N, C-alpha and C positions, 0 to 999 in steps of 0.2 A: 504493499499500499505506500503510495507517495503522495507527498504533499504539493500544492500548486504555489503560485506566489502569494496569495492570499491566504494561507494556512489552511483551505480546503480540502477535504478529501476528494482524490482524483477517481471517480467513480470508474472510470473506465479500467482503471487496475485492477479492480475487485472481481475475485472468481464469481461467475454469474452461473444460475441455474434457469430452468424453465418457468420458474415461479419467481425469479427476481424481476423486479420493476425496473423500467428505466426512469431515472430520478429527476431529469430536468427536461425543459421543454425543446433545448436544441438536439440533445442526443435522441429524443422522441421523434421530432421531425426528420433527423437523419435516417434513424432506423426505419420509420415508415416508407421514405423514399426508397431506401435500399431494399426492403421487404417487395415493394411493389415492383421494382424492377427486376428484381429476381425472379418474383412469382410470375412477370411477363414473359420469361424465357420457358415457361410450360409449354409444349407444343399443345394448340387447338386447331381443331377444324370448325368449319364455318358452315352450318347448315340450316335449313328452314324446318321449324318446328311450325306442324299443321294441327290446328285443334278445331272443335266444332260440337255444338251444342244444337238443341231444336231452337234455339235464338240466335245464336252467335257463332262466327266464323273468324278464324285468323289464321295467320302467317306470320312468323317472328323469327329474326336471325336469332341462331342458337350457337356458341361456342361451347360450353361447357357440357361434354357428351362423352361418355366412356364405358366400355364394356367392364362388367365385374363378375361376371359368372357364364361359365360354356354350358353348365348343366343345372338348371334350364338355362336358355339364352337370356341372359337380364343384361339391361344397359340404364345406367343413370344419367339423367339430364337434371341441369338447375336450372331455375328463372326467379325471379324477381318476385316476392310474395305477393305485390299488388298490381301483378301484370294481368292483362286479359287472358293470355294462355294458360296461366296457372288457374284463375277461375274456370275456365272450360274445360281443364283437365281434373278438377275436381267434381265437375258437375258431371262429366261423361267418362271417368275412369279409363280414356285412352288417349293416344297422340299418334302421329306420323311425324318421320324424318326424311325430308326431301334432300339428297345428295347432290352438290353441285360440282362442276368442273371450274378450274383456274379461270374458264374463260368468260366465265358468270359471277362477276366480282360485284356487280352494280345491285343486284336484290340485296347482298348483304348490307348495303347502306340504306338502301329503300326500306327494309323492313327492320331496320332498328328501331323505327317508328311504329304507333299500332297501323296495321293494314285497313286500306279504305275499302269496303266491299262494294261493287258495283253489281246488283244481283241481275239486272236488264242485261248487262254485257257478260256478265260470268266472269268478273276479274277481281282481283286481288290487288290494289294499289297499283293498276294499269297490267298487272301480269295475269295470263290465263292458268286455269289450275284445272285439275282433273281430282277426283275422288279417289282414296284409298280403296281396295275392294273390298275389306272388312270395316274399317273404323267409318269410314266416308268422310275421314277428315281431310283437308286440302293439301293437294301436292303441286307444286310450282310445275309449270307443264314443261319447262327448261331442264329439270333435274335428269340426271343419269340414272339414277336410281331411287328406290325409297324404302324405308321399314316401317312398320305398323307393329304399335306396342297395345297391350293390355297393362294397365296400372297394378302394380302387385304391393307396392308400399310407398308411403310419402313421410319424408322427415323434415320439419320446419326449422329453421334457423332464423336469426334475427332478421338479415335482409331478404334472404334466398331461401328455396326450398329443393331438398334434393327427391326427385321423382324416380321411382325404380319402375322399369317397364320391360315386361318379358315379349320378345318377338312372335308376333302372331301370323306375318307374312312379310315376304322380302320380294321386291320387282325390279327387274332392270328395264330401264326405260330405252335404253339406246340399240340401233338395229345391229343387225347381224354384222354388217361390213363395218361398223365402229369398234375401235377398241379403247376401252377405257382402262387406265392401270391405276395404282394408288398414289403415285407420283403426281397425277393429273388432278386430283381432289382438292377443290378450294380449301386454304387453312387461313388461319389468322396471320399467319408469316406472309401472304401473298398480299396484305392489304396494310395500309398507314393504321389500320384500327388496333386498340389494346381495349382489353375489359377485363376487370377484376383486380387483384395484387391489392 
């Protein structure tokens, strides 16, 4: 332990544990910036989350998606608790994920805001969509593939919720002449966007 010029304890030289609080504002701000920057290094895809109830339909940009079980096939997603998508999922117990290629970055920006449904034109925020075969949740028409899920569990946190879904349908939308590989799939790193941290 050392002393600074004002004979104050230098907290940076103290041993720390996971429960040790950071004691002053400047340290807290620096830590928050560092933590956010490092958490942004975690690779994330960019997908379209489709949800639907009897009275509401929505597509939303989604980046927090990961598989957590192979038997059964379980994926966990996370969205804000105040979002329309989360309300729809709670009401319907299902959702769908549209998978995009790097050539289709624009929808990720467009659907960062609540979608505008034009029932007459059959569009969401100007984009055509189709219905999932089982859930009837919207699938953006430019998707190369999609997955449909039934909700198995929900865990709420202060800002977001973790939604566990079992895969109940998977479909490729590209033609046999096309070849879509994993390195062609849109990710956060392909844009100037950041989320979370």
